[in-house]
C-alpha positions, -999 to +999 in steps of 0.1 A: +128+162+162+149+144+137+146+106+134+180+090+143+199+078+112+201+043+126+163+041+129+159+055+094+183+029+080+164+001+097+130+013+086+142+017+050+151-020+051+113-025+045+114-005+012+117-025-020+146-016-042+126+003-068+138+036-084+103+052-077+108+046-039+143+060-035+129+094-025+112+083+007+120+105+037+112+094+072+097+123+091+087+107+124+088+072+140+079+057+173+068+022+183+038+014+162+039+046+142+057+061+112+052+091+090+071+096+058+069+117+026+078+111-010+077+133-041+055+115-066+075+104-097+058+111-130+061+075-141+036+064-114+008+085-129-020+067-148-034+079-181-058+103-162-028+120-147-036+106-112-014+085-090-018+049-099-036+028-073-008+002-073+016+029-062-008+041-035-011+005-022+027+001-022+030+033-002+005+021+024+021-014+027+055+002+032+040+024+060+023-005+077+056-025+076+076+004+090+051+010+118+052-026+128+090-027+125+091+003+148+079-021+176+111-040+170+093-068+152+102-083+119+071-086+097+056-094+063+024-079+048+011-110+031+011-147+036+045-162+033+030-194+018+036-200-019+001-207-032-003-221-067-036-202-072-051-171-057-087-160-059-094-123-059-128-108-052-143-073-049-177-063-037-189-027-035-208-015-004-216+020-017-223+037-050-229+074-048-230+102-074-192+105-076-177+075-057-180+039-049-164+019-021-150-016-029-139-042-004-114-066-019-099-099-007-074-125-019-076-161-007-053-190-015-065-224-028-072-235+008-095-205+014-070-188+037-070-150+036-039-136+020-048-099+019-077-076+021-083-039+013-109-012+009-108+013-019-127+045-026-131+048-064-139+081-081-162+081-111-148+100-142-180+097-163-198+071-182-179+046-204-178+056-240-193+031-265 
């Protein structure tokens, strides 16, 4: 079933005006849920030919905003405060043969959590000297 155009337009209001994001197509939406697709632009590939993690994070943040917006609630993904300094940390909880899992957090100068995430990182081989 097609998503009504009015809903699509409202959900797309959560998408930053970036050329790489113009191709987002909403496939499904209901309160608290969204599914969309996008053809990956070549300019978001890293030097390994893989999708850059920053682009992946942007896609996930957009989906989270759309799913929350689908409840009929305005929202923002990170603190609306304007901190002068942020502290970013990452600690791994797993190191296997081919992957590691890193838990990351950003706090402001008062120690308030601004954002957190978990990443699975794939090993490509030892660093060259």
